N, C-alpha and C positions, 0 to 999 in steps of 0.2 A: 463538459463530462457531465451527464446526468446523476443525479444524487444517489440511487442506487448502484451505478457505477462504482464514485467515490465510495459509497458506503461497501462495497464489496471489496475495493482494493483496501480497503481500513481492515476489515477482517482479517484477508489475507497478512498482510503485513504484522498484522496483531498477532497470527499465531505462529507462520514463519521465522520473522525476526523478533518475537518478540517489544516489539515498537509498544507501548502506550496509546490508547485512543484520545486521549487528551491531547498529548502530543503531536499525532498526526492530526486531528481535526485544525491547530491550529496553521497547520501548511497549507501551500495552495492546493488547487487542483495539478500544476504543474510538479511542484516538487513531490504529489501524494505518485504521477505517474509517474515518474522521473525511477524513485524509490520502486515500484512496483516493478517493473519495466526490469531493475537489474535481478530483484529478489525474484522474480518468477524464473527470468533466464538460466541462475544459478539453481535455480529447485530444479528446473527439467533437466537437467546435467546427470545430475543424480539420479 
């Protein structure tokens, strides 16, 4: 994943799920992608 993609995913998770950027920065790319996918699918259904 590119740096920009990761940053965009972190910003989305921060806004939608209220997760802190500090906590998200400590996660692996795979963890971020998993959380993002779940959050995006739930957000899309609403």
